[in-house]
Backbone as numpy.savetxt, mean C-alpha at the origin, in Angstrom:
# Nx Ny Nz CAx CAy CAz Cx Cy Cz
3.76 -20.97 3.59 2.92 -19.77 3.59 3.79 -18.51 3.59
3.35 -17.51 2.83 4.02 -16.21 2.82 3.21 -15.24 3.67
3.88 -14.57 4.59 3.22 -13.56 5.43 4.02 -12.26 5.34
3.31 -11.16 5.15 4.00 -9.87 5.16 3.10 -8.81 5.78
3.74 -7.80 6.35 3.08 -6.63 6.93 3.05 -5.54 5.86
1.92 -4.85 5.76 1.77 -3.75 4.82 1.48 -2.47 5.59
2.38 -1.47 5.46 2.20 -0.16 6.08 2.41 0.91 5.01
2.06 2.15 5.34 2.26 3.24 4.37 2.14 4.59 5.06
2.54 5.62 4.32 2.32 7.03 4.69 2.88 7.36 6.07
4.13 7.00 6.27 4.79 7.31 7.54 5.32 8.75 7.59
5.59 9.36 6.45 5.94 10.78 6.33 7.05 11.19 7.31
8.07 10.39 7.40 9.21 10.69 8.26 9.78 12.07 7.92
10.06 12.86 8.93 10.65 14.18 8.72 9.65 15.30 8.58
8.36 15.00 8.65 7.35 16.05 8.53 7.40 16.99 9.73
7.25 18.27 9.46 7.22 19.29 10.51 6.01 20.18 10.26
5.21 20.37 11.30 4.04 21.22 11.16 2.87 20.47 10.57
1.78 21.16 10.25 0.55 20.52 9.75 0.81 19.84 8.40
0.31 18.61 8.25 0.35 17.91 6.98 -1.02 17.25 6.77
-1.24 16.74 5.57 -2.47 16.01 5.29 -2.59 14.83 6.25
-3.77 14.65 6.80 -4.00 13.53 7.71 -5.48 13.20 7.72
-5.82 12.03 8.19 -7.20 11.64 8.42 -7.50 11.50 9.91
-6.58 10.90 10.65 -6.72 10.78 12.09 -5.66 11.64 12.77
-5.71 11.73 14.08 -4.67 12.46 14.81 -3.32 11.80 14.55
-2.35 12.62 14.19 -1.05 12.10 13.75 0.00 12.25 14.84
0.84 11.21 14.95 1.91 11.20 15.95 3.23 10.85 15.27
3.53 11.60 14.20 4.76 11.34 13.44 5.99 11.52 14.32
5.91 12.43 15.28 7.06 12.62 16.18 7.35 11.37 17.00
6.41 10.45 17.08 6.57 9.20 17.82 6.91 8.03 16.90
7.23 8.33 15.64 7.45 7.26 14.67 8.53 6.26 15.10
9.68 6.70 15.64 10.66 5.70 16.08 10.09 4.72 17.12
9.27 5.22 18.05 8.65 4.35 19.04 7.65 3.40 18.39
6.90 3.90 17.42 5.93 3.06 16.72 6.62 1.96 15.92
7.72 2.30 15.29 8.48 1.28 14.54 9.02 0.22 15.48
9.56 0.64 16.62 10.05 -0.34 17.61 8.91 -1.22 18.12
7.74 -0.62 18.31 6.58 -1.38 18.78 6.15 -2.41 17.74
6.15 -2.01 16.47 5.81 -2.95 15.41 6.85 -4.05 15.30
8.12 -3.70 15.50 9.18 -4.72 15.46 8.97 -5.75 16.57
8.54 -5.30 17.74 8.28 -6.24 18.84 7.08 -7.12 18.52
6.04 -6.51 17.91 4.86 -7.29 17.51 5.28 -8.38 16.53
6.10 -8.00 15.57 6.55 -8.97 14.56 7.41 -10.07 15.19
8.24 -9.69 16.14 9.09 -10.69 16.79 8.26 -11.70 17.56
7.19 -11.24 18.21 6.30 -12.17 18.92 5.65 -13.15 17.97
5.25 -12.66 16.81 4.64 -13.54 15.81 5.64 -14.58 15.31
6.84 -14.09 15.01 7.93 -14.97 14.59 7.61 -15.75 13.32
6.73 -15.19 12.47 6.41 -15.89 11.23 6.19 -14.93 10.06
6.53 -13.64 10.23 6.34 -12.65 9.17 7.62 -12.54 8.36
7.50 -12.66 7.05 8.67 -12.72 6.18 9.30 -11.36 5.89
8.47 -10.33 5.72 9.02 -9.02 5.38 7.95 -7.96 5.60
8.36 -6.71 5.51 7.46 -5.55 5.57 7.43 -4.90 4.19
6.24 -4.63 3.68 6.07 -3.88 2.45 5.56 -2.50 2.81
6.30 -1.47 2.40 5.89 -0.08 2.65 5.30 0.46 1.37
4.05 0.95 1.45 3.32 1.37 0.27 3.59 2.78 -0.20
4.59 3.46 0.37 4.99 4.76 -0.14 4.75 5.91 0.81
5.37 7.05 0.49 5.47 8.20 1.39 6.13 7.78 2.70
7.23 7.09 2.56 8.03 6.74 3.72 8.55 8.00 4.40
8.93 8.98 3.58 9.38 10.27 4.11 8.44 11.36 3.61
8.49 12.52 4.25 7.61 13.61 3.83 8.19 14.42 2.70
9.51 14.37 2.54 10.19 15.02 1.42 11.43 14.19 1.11
11.67 13.96 -0.18 12.75 13.07 -0.58 14.11 13.71 -0.58
14.48 14.31 0.55 15.80 14.92 0.68 16.82 13.87 1.11
18.08 14.19 0.90 19.15 13.27 1.30 19.09 13.01 2.80
18.84 14.06 3.58 18.77 13.91 5.04 17.64 12.96 5.44
16.46 13.15 4.87 15.33 12.29 5.23 15.54 10.85 4.79
16.12 10.67 3.61 16.35 9.31 3.12 17.36 8.59 4.01
18.40 9.32 4.43 19.37 8.71 5.35 18.72 8.35 6.68
17.86 9.24 7.17 17.14 8.95 8.41 16.26 7.71 8.26
15.67 7.56 7.08 14.79 6.41 6.85 15.56 5.10 6.93
16.76 5.07 6.39 17.55 3.83 6.44 17.83 3.43 7.89
18.01 4.41 8.75 18.28 4.12 10.16 16.99 3.81 10.92
15.93 4.58 10.64 14.69 4.45 11.42 13.99 3.13 11.15
14.00 2.65 9.90 13.26 1.44 9.55 14.09 0.17 9.66
15.33 0.31 10.08 16.20 -0.87 10.22 15.61 -1.95 11.13
14.91 -1.60 12.24 14.35 -2.65 13.11 13.32 -3.54 12.41
12.78 -3.09 11.27 11.76 -3.86 10.57 12.33 -4.67 9.41
13.61 -4.64 9.21 14.24 -5.30 8.07 13.88 -6.78 7.99
13.66 -7.29 6.75 13.72 -6.59 5.47 12.46 -5.79 5.17
12.68 -4.61 4.56 11.60 -3.71 4.16 11.71 -3.48 2.66
10.59 -3.62 1.94 10.52 -3.30 0.52 9.67 -2.05 0.37
10.11 -1.11 -0.46 9.46 0.20 -0.58 8.91 0.41 -1.99
7.62 0.76 -2.05 6.99 1.21 -3.29 6.88 2.73 -3.20
7.77 3.44 -3.86 7.93 4.87 -3.67 6.63 5.64 -3.90
6.35 6.60 -3.01 5.19 7.47 -3.14 5.60 8.84 -3.62
4.63 9.72 -3.80 4.92 11.05 -4.32 5.83 11.84 -3.37
5.59 11.76 -2.06 6.43 12.52 -1.13 7.86 12.00 -1.08
8.09 10.79 -1.51 9.44 10.24 -1.53 10.26 10.78 -2.69
9.62 11.51 -3.62 10.27 11.89 -4.87 10.15 13.39 -5.13
10.33 14.20 -4.09 10.11 15.64 -4.21 11.30 16.39 -4.80
12.48 15.79 -4.79 13.69 16.50 -5.24 14.18 15.91 -6.56
14.91 16.74 -7.30 15.43 16.28 -8.59 16.31 15.04 -8.44
17.03 14.96 -7.31 17.95 13.84 -7.11 17.37 12.74 -6.22
16.09 12.82 -5.87 15.52 11.89 -4.90 15.74 10.42 -5.29
15.42 10.07 -6.53 15.53 8.67 -6.92 16.97 8.17 -6.81
17.92 8.98 -7.29 19.33 8.56 -7.21 19.76 8.38 -5.76
19.28 9.26 -4.87 19.67 9.14 -3.47 19.06 7.88 -2.85
17.80 7.59 -3.17 17.19 6.36 -2.65 18.02 5.14 -3.07
18.38 5.09 -4.34 19.06 3.90 -4.84 20.49 3.78 -4.33
21.14 4.91 -4.06 22.53 4.86 -3.59 22.63 4.78 -2.07
21.74 5.47 -1.34 21.81 5.50 0.12 20.95 4.43 0.80
19.92 3.94 0.08 18.99 2.99 0.71 18.71 1.79 -0.20
19.75 1.16 -0.73 19.51 0.04 -1.66 18.81 -1.15 -1.01
18.84 -1.23 0.32 18.19 -2.34 1.01 16.67 -2.32 0.86
16.10 -1.17 0.46 14.65 -1.08 0.30 14.18 -1.57 -1.06
15.12 -1.89 -1.96 14.76 -2.22 -3.33 15.32 -3.59 -3.70
14.45 -4.40 -4.27 14.80 -5.79 -4.56 15.88 -5.89 -5.62
15.81 -4.98 -6.60 16.77 -4.99 -7.70 17.51 -3.66 -7.72
18.11 -3.31 -8.83 18.91 -2.09 -8.89 18.07 -0.85 -9.16
16.78 -1.02 -9.44 15.91 0.11 -9.70 14.71 0.12 -8.77
13.85 1.14 -8.89 12.72 1.27 -7.97 11.58 0.29 -8.26
11.50 -0.24 -9.50 10.49 -1.23 -9.85 11.08 -2.62 -9.63
10.34 -3.48 -8.98 10.90 -4.79 -8.67 9.80 -5.83 -8.54
10.22 -7.07 -8.42 9.31 -8.20 -8.28 9.78 -9.05 -7.12
8.90 -9.25 -6.14 9.18 -10.15 -5.02 8.51 -11.48 -5.35
9.29 -12.53 -5.40 8.76 -13.85 -5.70 8.98 -14.78 -4.51
7.92 -15.43 -4.07 8.01 -16.44 -3.02 7.43 -17.74 -3.57
7.40 -18.75 -2.74 6.80 -20.02 -3.17 5.30 -19.93 -3.34
4.69 -18.87 -2.77 3.23 -18.77 -2.73 2.65 -17.67 -3.59
3.45 -16.65 -3.94 2.89 -15.50 -4.66 4.01 -14.70 -5.30
3.59 -13.73 -6.11 4.51 -12.75 -6.70 3.94 -11.36 -6.45
4.79 -10.43 -6.01 4.35 -9.07 -5.70 5.12 -8.09 -6.59
4.40 -7.36 -7.42 4.99 -6.37 -8.32 5.03 -5.02 -7.60
6.20 -4.47 -7.41 6.34 -3.15 -6.81 6.58 -2.16 -7.94
5.59 -1.31 -8.18 5.60 -0.43 -9.36 5.20 0.98 -8.91
6.17 1.85 -8.65 5.84 3.20 -8.18 4.95 3.96 -9.16
3.95 4.64 -8.61 3.09 5.51 -9.41 3.92 6.69 -9.93
3.63 7.10 -11.17 4.21 8.32 -11.73 3.23 9.46 -11.52
3.75 10.68 -11.34 2.89 11.80 -10.96 2.91 12.97 -11.93
3.88 13.00 -12.83 3.97 14.11 -13.78 4.76 13.62 -14.99
5.09 14.53 -15.89 5.79 14.15 -17.11 7.23 13.72 -16.84
7.78 14.10 -15.69 9.12 13.67 -15.30 9.01 12.35 -14.55
9.55 11.25 -15.07 9.44 9.96 -14.37 10.09 10.01 -12.99
9.46 9.37 -12.04 9.97 9.23 -10.68 10.28 10.59 -10.06
9.32 11.49 -10.22 9.46 12.84 -9.65 8.07 13.37 -9.34
7.95 14.05 -8.21 6.70 14.74 -7.88 7.01 16.19 -7.60
6.29 17.08 -8.26 6.49 18.51 -8.05 5.32 19.11 -7.27
4.13 19.11 -7.85 2.97 19.67 -7.13 1.67 18.98 -7.51
1.41 18.83 -8.81 0.14 18.24 -9.23 0.13 16.74 -8.96
-1.07 16.20 -8.81 -1.26 14.77 -8.58 -2.02 14.18 -9.76
-1.28 13.62 -10.69 -1.86 13.03 -11.89 -1.31 11.61 -12.04
-1.80 10.66 -11.23 -1.20 9.33 -11.21 -1.29 8.61 -12.55
-0.24 7.88 -12.85 -0.18 7.12 -14.10 0.89 6.05 -13.97
0.88 5.12 -14.89 1.95 4.15 -15.03 2.64 4.39 -16.36
3.95 4.27 -16.38 4.67 4.37 -17.63 4.36 3.16 -18.51
4.42 3.36 -19.83 4.20 2.24 -20.75 5.15 1.10 -20.46
6.42 1.43 -20.19 7.41 0.38 -19.89 7.05 -0.36 -18.61
6.52 0.34 -17.63 6.11 -0.32 -16.39 5.00 -1.32 -16.65
3.98 -0.91 -17.39 2.84 -1.79 -17.67 3.29 -3.01 -18.47
4.18 -2.82 -19.43 4.63 -3.95 -20.22 5.46 -4.93 -19.39
6.26 -4.41 -18.47 7.04 -5.29 -17.60 6.12 -6.10 -16.69
5.07 -5.46 -16.18 4.09 -6.19 -15.36 3.50 -7.33 -16.18
3.11 -7.05 -17.41 2.52 -8.09 -18.26 3.49 -9.24 -18.47
4.74 -8.93 -18.74 5.73 -10.00 -18.95 5.88 -10.85 -17.70
5.95 -10.20 -16.54 6.13 -10.95 -15.30 4.89 -11.76 -14.94
3.72 -11.24 -15.26 2.49 -11.99 -15.01 2.45 -13.27 -15.85
2.94 -13.18 -17.08 2.91 -14.35 -17.97 3.90 -15.42 -17.55
4.97 -15.02 -16.84 5.98 -16.00 -16.46 5.46 -17.02 -15.46
4.55 -16.59 -14.57 4.03 -17.49 -13.54 2.50 -17.42 -13.55
1.88 -17.99 -14.57 0.42 -17.83 -14.74 -0.41 -18.53 -13.68
0.13 -19.52 -13.01 -0.64 -20.25 -12.01 -0.43 -19.73 -10.59
0.33 -18.67 -10.48 0.66 -18.10 -9.17 -0.19 -16.86 -8.91
-0.74 -16.68 -7.69 -1.42 -15.42 -7.40 -0.44 -14.25 -7.38
-0.82 -13.15 -8.03 0.02 -11.97 -8.12 -0.64 -10.80 -7.42
0.19 -9.94 -6.81 -0.27 -8.70 -6.20 0.52 -7.56 -6.83
-0.11 -6.39 -6.92 0.53 -5.19 -7.44 0.51 -4.12 -6.37
1.66 -3.51 -6.09 1.76 -2.43 -5.11 2.17 -1.15 -5.82
1.26 -0.16 -5.80 1.54 1.15 -6.36 0.85 2.19 -5.49
1.45 3.34 -5.28 1.01 4.23 -4.20 -0.40 4.77 -4.38
-0.77 5.14 -5.59 -2.09 5.74 -5.79 -3.20 4.70 -5.71
-4.32 5.03 -5.06 -5.47 4.14 -5.12 -6.00 4.05 -6.55
-6.66 2.96 -6.86 -7.26 2.78 -8.18 -8.71 3.26 -8.19
-9.37 3.20 -7.03 -10.75 3.64 -6.89 -10.86 4.62 -5.72
-11.92 5.41 -5.74 -12.19 6.32 -4.63 -12.74 5.53 -3.45
-12.69 6.16 -2.28 -13.24 5.53 -1.08 -14.76 5.49 -1.23
-15.39 4.32 -1.07 -16.84 4.21 -1.28 -17.63 5.17 -0.40
-18.69 5.72 -0.94 -19.51 6.66 -0.20 -20.23 5.98 0.96
-20.44 4.66 0.82 -21.02 3.91 1.94 -20.10 3.91 3.15
-18.81 4.10 2.89 -17.84 4.12 3.98 -17.73 5.50 4.61
-17.65 6.54 3.79 -17.48 7.89 4.31 -18.79 8.50 4.79
-19.90 8.11 4.16 -21.18 8.75 4.45 -21.34 10.08 3.74
-20.42 10.39 2.81 -20.47 11.67 2.11 -21.17 11.51 0.76
-21.67 12.61 0.24 -22.30 12.59 -1.08 -21.27 12.70 -2.20
-20.13 13.36 -1.93 -19.14 13.60 -2.96 -18.04 12.53 -2.90
-17.36 12.29 -4.02 -16.27 11.32 -4.04 -15.12 11.76 -3.15
-14.38 10.79 -2.65 -13.22 11.07 -1.80 -12.02 10.31 -2.36
-10.99 11.07 -2.73 -9.78 10.52 -3.34 -10.11 9.75 -4.62
-10.84 10.40 -5.50 -11.18 9.81 -6.79 -10.01 10.00 -7.75
-9.36 8.92 -8.20 -8.23 9.07 -9.13 -8.73 9.36 -10.53
-7.88 9.88 -11.40 -8.29 10.11 -12.79 -8.73 8.80 -13.45
-9.74 8.88 -14.28 -10.26 7.68 -14.92 -9.20 6.98 -15.76
-8.28 7.76 -16.34 -7.22 7.16 -17.16 -6.36 6.20 -16.34
-6.06 6.59 -15.09 -5.25 5.71 -14.24 -6.04 4.44 -13.90
-7.31 4.62 -13.54 -8.14 3.46 -13.23 -8.21 2.52 -14.42
-8.40 3.07 -15.62 -8.49 2.23 -16.81 -7.19 1.48 -17.07
-6.05 2.12 -16.85 -4.78 1.47 -17.14 -4.54 0.29 -16.21
-4.90 0.43 -14.94 -4.73 -0.68 -14.01 -5.77 -1.77 -14.30
-7.00 -1.36 -14.59 -8.03 -2.35 -14.88 -7.73 -3.13 -16.15
-7.02 -2.53 -17.09 -6.61 -3.28 -18.29 -5.71 -4.44 -17.90
-4.80 -4.22 -16.96 -3.93 -5.29 -16.48 -4.75 -6.35 -15.76
-5.69 -5.91 -14.93 -6.52 -6.85 -14.17 -7.33 -7.73 -15.10
-7.95 -7.12 -16.11 -8.83 -7.87 -17.00 -8.06 -8.82 -17.92
-6.81 -8.50 -18.20 -5.99 -9.37 -19.02 -5.42 -10.55 -18.24
-5.40 -10.43 -16.90 -4.60 -11.36 -16.10 -5.42 -11.93 -14.95
-6.01 -13.10 -15.13 -6.78 -13.72 -14.03 -5.95 -14.02 -12.80
-4.62 -14.05 -12.94 -3.77 -14.34 -11.78 -3.43 -13.08 -10.98
-3.85 -11.88 -11.44 -3.64 -10.66 -10.67 -4.83 -10.51 -9.71
-4.60 -10.84 -8.45 -5.69 -11.00 -7.48 -5.89 -9.80 -6.57
-4.84 -8.97 -6.38 -4.94 -7.92 -5.38 -4.05 -6.74 -5.79
-4.57 -5.53 -5.66 -3.81 -4.31 -5.93 -3.76 -3.49 -4.64
-2.55 -3.19 -4.19 -2.34 -2.47 -2.94 -2.03 -1.01 -3.23
-2.70 -0.11 -2.52 -2.44 1.31 -2.65 -2.34 1.95 -1.27
-2.21 3.27 -1.27 -2.09 4.03 -0.01 -2.60 5.44 -0.31
-1.86 6.47 0.12 -2.08 7.85 -0.32 -3.28 8.53 0.33
-4.40 7.82 0.50 -5.60 8.42 1.07 -5.59 8.44 2.59
-4.69 7.66 3.22 -4.63 7.49 4.68 -5.91 6.83 5.22
-6.51 5.97 4.42 -7.79 5.32 4.78 -7.69 3.82 4.49
-8.24 3.01 5.40 -8.41 1.59 5.12 -9.59 1.43 4.17
-9.35 0.82 3.03 -10.41 0.64 2.05 -10.26 -0.72 1.38
-11.36 -1.32 1.03 -11.35 -2.57 0.28 -12.47 -2.52 -0.74
-12.11 -2.49 -2.00 -13.08 -2.50 -3.09 -12.85 -3.76 -3.92
-13.93 -4.44 -4.26 -13.86 -5.62 -5.11 -14.35 -5.25 -6.50
-13.53 -5.47 -7.52 -13.92 -5.13 -8.88 -13.28 -6.13 -9.84
-14.08 -6.68 -10.72 -13.61 -7.66 -11.71 -12.92 -8.85 -11.06
-13.39 -9.23 -9.89 -12.81 -10.37 -9.20 -11.49 -10.09 -8.54
-11.05 -8.83 -8.55 -9.76 -8.45 -7.95 -10.02 -7.58 -6.71
-9.18 -7.74 -5.71 -9.30 -6.98 -4.47 -8.39 -5.74 -4.54
-8.98 -4.58 -4.27 -8.23 -3.32 -4.25 -8.23 -2.82 -2.81
-7.03 -2.66 -2.25 -6.86 -2.39 -0.83 -6.02 -1.14 -0.63
-6.43 -0.27 0.28 -5.54 0.78 0.77 -5.44 0.66 2.29
-4.40 1.26 2.85 -4.14 1.16 4.28 -4.06 2.56 4.88
-4.52 2.71 6.11 -4.45 4.00 6.78 -3.00 4.34 7.11
-2.74 5.59 7.45 -1.38 6.04 7.73 -0.89 5.47 9.06
0.27 4.83 9.03 0.77 4.14 10.22 0.96 5.05 11.43
1.42 6.31 11.29 1.60 7.15 12.49 0.32 7.80 13.00
-0.82 7.52 12.37 -2.08 8.10 12.82 -2.82 7.10 13.70
-3.45 7.63 14.77 -4.19 6.78 15.70 -5.24 5.96 14.93
-5.38 4.67 15.27 -4.72 3.90 16.33 -3.53 3.06 15.84
-2.78 3.58 14.81 -1.50 2.99 14.38 -1.72 1.61 13.77
-2.40 1.61 12.62 -2.82 0.36 12.01 -1.92 -0.09 10.86
-1.96 -1.38 10.60 -1.23 -2.00 9.50 -1.98 -3.25 9.08
-1.64 -3.74 7.89 -2.26 -4.95 7.37 -1.31 -6.13 7.54
-1.89 -7.29 7.75 -1.15 -8.55 7.71 -1.75 -9.39 6.60
-0.92 -9.74 5.62 -1.33 -10.62 4.53 -0.73 -12.00 4.75
-1.56 -13.02 4.55 -1.13 -14.41 4.67 -1.59 -15.15 3.42
-0.65 -15.71 2.68 -0.94 -16.32 1.39 -0.33 -17.71 1.35
-1.16 -18.69 1.07 -0.63 -20.03 0.84 -1.29 -20.58 -0.41
-1.14 -21.84 -0.67 -1.64 -22.42 -1.90 -3.16 -22.30 -1.98
-3.63 -21.40 -2.84 -5.05 -21.28 -3.08 -5.80 -20.29 -2.22
-5.17 -19.71 -1.20 -5.89 -18.84 -0.27 -5.09 -17.57 0.03
-5.78 -16.43 0.07 -5.19 -15.17 0.51 -6.06 -14.61 1.63
-5.42 -14.21 2.71 -6.14 -13.67 3.85 -5.52 -12.34 4.25
-6.36 -11.34 4.52 -5.89 -10.04 5.01 -6.61 -9.70 6.29
-5.86 -9.25 7.28 -6.45 -8.71 8.51 -5.81 -7.36 8.79
-6.51 -6.54 9.56 -6.00 -5.23 9.97 -5.69 -5.28 11.46
-4.47 -4.94 11.79 -4.01 -4.96 13.18 -3.69 -3.52 13.60
-3.63 -3.28 14.92 -3.19 -1.96 15.37 -2.41 -2.09 16.67
-1.66 -1.03 16.95 -0.78 -1.00 18.12 -1.34 -0.11 19.22
-2.62 0.23 19.14 -3.21 1.17 20.08 -3.08 0.77 21.52
-3.13 -0.52 21.81 -3.03 -1.00 23.19 -1.59 -1.30 23.60
-0.66 -1.13 22.67 0.73 -1.48 22.96 1.66 -0.28 23.08
1.26 0.87 22.51 2.14 2.03 22.57 2.25 2.52 24.01
3.38 3.15 24.33 3.64 3.58 25.69 3.48 5.09 25.85
2.58 5.66 25.06 2.29 7.09 25.20 0.78 7.29 25.02
0.28 8.39 25.54 -1.14 8.70 25.42 -1.42 9.27 24.03
-2.57 8.90 23.49 -2.97 9.46 22.20 -4.48 9.63 22.19
-4.94 10.48 21.29 -6.37 10.76 21.17 -6.87 10.26 19.82
-8.08 9.72 19.84 -8.70 9.21 18.61 -9.90 10.09 18.25
-9.97 10.51 16.99 -11.04 11.39 16.51 -12.20 10.53 16.01
-13.24 10.39 16.80 -14.36 9.53 16.44 -15.12 10.04 15.22
-15.01 11.34 14.93 -15.70 11.87 13.76 -15.04 11.45 12.46
-13.84 10.88 12.56 -13.14 10.40 11.36 -12.93 8.89 11.42
-13.86 8.21 12.02 -13.72 6.75 12.16 -13.81 6.05 10.81
-14.31 6.75 9.77 -14.33 6.15 8.44 -12.93 5.75 7.97
-11.90 6.40 8.53 -10.52 6.07 8.12 -10.16 4.63 8.48
-10.79 4.10 9.51 -10.52 2.71 9.89 -11.32 1.73 9.05
-12.39 2.19 8.42 -13.16 1.35 7.52 -14.15 0.45 8.22
-14.95 -0.21 7.39 -15.91 -1.19 7.87 -15.22 -2.53 8.03
-15.95 -3.50 8.53 -15.34 -4.81 8.70 -14.80 -5.35 7.37
-15.57 -5.14 6.30 -15.13 -5.66 5.00 -13.92 -4.90 4.45
-13.65 -3.69 4.96 -12.44 -2.96 4.58 -11.22 -3.44 5.36
-11.46 -4.16 6.43 -10.41 -4.50 7.37 -9.96 -5.96 7.30
-10.79 -6.81 6.74 -10.40 -8.22 6.69 -11.16 -8.95 5.59
-10.50 -9.90 4.99 -11.16 -10.79 4.04 -10.30 -12.04 3.86
-10.94 -13.05 3.32 -10.26 -14.28 2.94 -10.92 -14.79 1.67
-10.13 -15.20 0.69 -10.74 -15.67 -0.54 -9.84 -16.69 -1.23
-10.45 -17.41 -2.14 -9.73 -18.39 -2.96 -9.09 -17.67 -4.13
-7.79 -17.79 -4.27 -7.08 -17.05 -5.32 -7.35 -17.60 -6.71
-8.02 -18.73 -6.81 -8.37 -19.30 -8.11 -9.74 -18.83 -8.59
-10.42 -17.97 -7.79 -11.81 -17.65 -8.07 -12.01 -16.51 -9.07
-10.94 -15.85 -9.52 -11.07 -14.69 -10.39 -11.44 -15.09 -11.82
-12.63 -14.74 -12.21 -13.07 -15.03 -13.58 -14.00 -13.91 -14.03
-14.00 -13.62 -15.35 -14.68 -12.56 -16.06 -15.84 -11.84 -15.41
-15.54 -10.80 -14.64 -16.57 -9.95 -14.06 -16.51 -8.60 -14.77
-17.64 -8.00 -15.04 -17.68 -6.74 -15.78 -17.02 -5.62 -14.99
-16.21 -4.81 -15.65 -15.55 -3.68 -15.00 -16.56 -2.57 -14.74
-16.51 -1.97 -13.57 -17.32 -0.81 -13.24 -16.38 0.27 -12.70
-16.28 1.38 -13.40 -15.38 2.44 -12.99 -16.03 3.32 -11.94
-15.17 3.99 -11.14 -15.65 5.02 -10.23 -16.08 4.53 -8.88
-15.67 3.35 -8.48 -16.01 2.92 -7.12 -16.18 1.44 -7.03
-16.97 0.98 -6.09 -17.17 -0.44 -5.90 -17.69 -0.67 -4.50
-17.64 -1.91 -4.06 -18.10 -2.21 -2.71 -17.24 -3.30 -2.13
-17.58 -3.70 -0.90 -16.76 -4.66 -0.19 -17.05 -6.09 -0.58
-18.11 -6.33 -1.32 -18.50 -7.71 -1.56 -17.40 -8.47 -2.28
-17.00 -9.59 -1.72 -15.93 -10.39 -2.30 -16.45 -11.62 -3.01
-17.72 -11.91 -2.88 -18.27 -13.11 -3.48 -17.78 -14.37 -2.79
-17.17 -14.21 -1.65 -16.66 -15.34 -0.90 -16.78 -15.07 0.58
-16.02 -15.76 1.38 -16.14 -15.61 2.82 -15.41 -14.36 3.26
-16.08 -13.52 4.05 -15.47 -12.34 4.64 -15.35 -12.58 6.13
-14.18 -12.28 6.66 -14.02 -12.39 8.11 -13.22 -13.59 8.49
-13.21 -13.85 9.78 -12.36 -14.90 10.31 -13.13 -16.19 10.45
């Protein structure tokens, strides 16, 4: 069985107000990382940590160096770069030279292969400059990225595949937020490009995102689309994925009862934690077959067993 922890949006180095959904305790990030390392040690069966992006709040040399030191207790860590990780002209070069331990290969795009699954780490692009974020948020995949995903999917057709890219593919369902307007709705072009991969590849079972700081689970075309809340925000949540032959299981865990400092939880933003179906599921990885694509949202229904 393959087991991994999924976290995101740690924003190391942030100073002052930043985007958040819950009360943020970024200044306590070293303690939170140590707490997660202890949780993992007690389990003694987790293979690695996958970080879904925005590991730092700005991709400066100083922050990237701090990240190599701060996340060392969680090693091995694989990073799918987010927009905040790529704020400087030299950000990508600094990541690859100062923090090569976060990348499976010599570049930011990589493939993690285990006996049970394959995970494609494919950073979202945000503007016309590859692997750079300036100000606008226009998520996309490069043509070369999409073609490499297709080639890797064909190599192991009987294996369940997951894709990790920072931008969500769908907006947070209105049933979850209770709002009339969309929340974190990505451009339709990005949704279409990812859905093209999903519809071509029955072995692509799950797409992991972040960016919204919200736990979300949308089922579309037989594929599970998951985002995770920001790790430094109360109650300090992360996902645990467990994959073996024919089965994938996801649960949401938190460190709220384990941290050694006081924190406050904003009940008016409880949508960030999601519903039960946003927090856990279990399904047969062989069950993906021709379901009609519906753009612009979705629901939690998995067509299989939800829960423990």
